[in-house]
N, C-alpha and C positions, 0 to 999 in steps of 0.2 A: 559115431561122431569123431572118435579119436583117430580112426583111420583117415578120415577126411582132413582133419587138422594136420596129421603127419604128412599127407600128400601135399597139402598147401605149403607147409613149412619147408618140405624138401624141394619143391619146385621153386619157391622163392630163394632158397639158398643157392640152387644151381643157376638160376637165371639172373641173380644179382639184385634182388630186392622185391618189395611188395608192389610190383606192377600187376595188379590183379585184373585189370581190364583197360581198354584204351582211355577211358575217362580218367583213371588214376594216373596213367602215363602222361596224359596231357597236363594234369594237375602238377605232377612232379617236374615236368618241363617248364611250366609257368613259374615254379619256385626256383628254377635253376639247378635242380638236382640231377638232371640228365640233359644230354644234348638233343638238338632237333633230330639228328640221325637216329639216336637211341629211341626217342619217342616214336618216330615213324616206324622203325623196324619192330619195336615191341608191339605197337598197335597192329601192324600188318601181321605179325606172327600170331597174335591173339585171334584175329579174324580168320586167317588161313587155318590155324590149328582147330578152331571150333568148327569151321566149315568142313574140314576133313574128318575130324574125330567123331562128330555126331553121327554121320551116316555109317562110318565104320562100326562104332559101338552099337548102333541100332541093328546093323546086320549081324553082329556077334550075338546080341540078345535074341534075335529071331532064330538064328541058326541053332543055338544051344538051348532054346526054349526058356530063356531067362525072362524076368519081368520086363515089360516094354519100357523104354526110356520115356520120361515125361519132362515137360518144361514148366514154366511158371503157370500158376493157377489163374490165368487170365480168362475171364468169361465176359463178353460184351454185355450180356443181360444183367450181370451182377455189378460190374465195375466199368465205368465209362473210360474212354481213352484219356480224358483230362485227369481223372483220378489216378490212372495207371502212370501217366507222365509225372504227376506230382510225387507219387511214391518213388519213382525212379530218381528224380532230382533229390528228394530228401535222403534217400538211402545212399546215393553217391556222395552227397555233401557230408553226411555223418561218417561214411567210410573214410573220406579224405581227411576229416578232422581227427579221427582216431589214428590214422597213419601219421599225421603230423605230430600229434601228441606223443605217440609211442616212439617215433623216430628222432624227435628233436627236443622234447620237453620233459617227459617223465624220467624218473631215475633209472628205468629199465632200458633206456636208449642204447646203452653199451652192451647189453646182454641180448644177443641176437635171438636165442631161443625164446626168452620171455617176451621179447618184442613181437615175434611172429605168432606166438600163442595168443597174445592179446589181440592182435589183428584178426587171427583166425576165429577167435571167439566172437569178435564183433561182426564178422561176416555171417556167422551162424545166427547171431541174434537179429541182424538186419533181414535175413531171409525169412525168419519167423515173423518179424514185425511187419514186413512189407512182402507178402506172398506173391505179388504180381511181378516182382523183380527177379526172384530166384536165381537161375543160372546166369542171368546177365550181370549179377554182382561179381560172380567169379566163374569164368568158363570151366574151371577145373572141377567144379561141383558136379 
């Protein structure tokens, strides 16, 4: 878990903040924390990055006989589409609330490392709480 948090914190530091996915970028745009161009470019980068990265790392895993990459634990027989959508909405709302609290309200807002650790821990918790959303919460997972 620590290597994933380190990766997430590092990418957030390099890219300018907790734009974990296009939904979060749209949320930050709605709050006025980024421009329309930044929102669109970050969302496009997330889509393009995940579209390119998954096939590449799937190929790497197959080539070097590593464990196969997996996605969210979605099974239509166990979980309906409606329940999956509800989990996605709840997880995204909770993630945006934590980002807002950590970035603007809590005493840790001025400590970048603590803020990112808090957000990274929340992402891990949400993935455990809502297993159908998994990598959609954070494409870097």
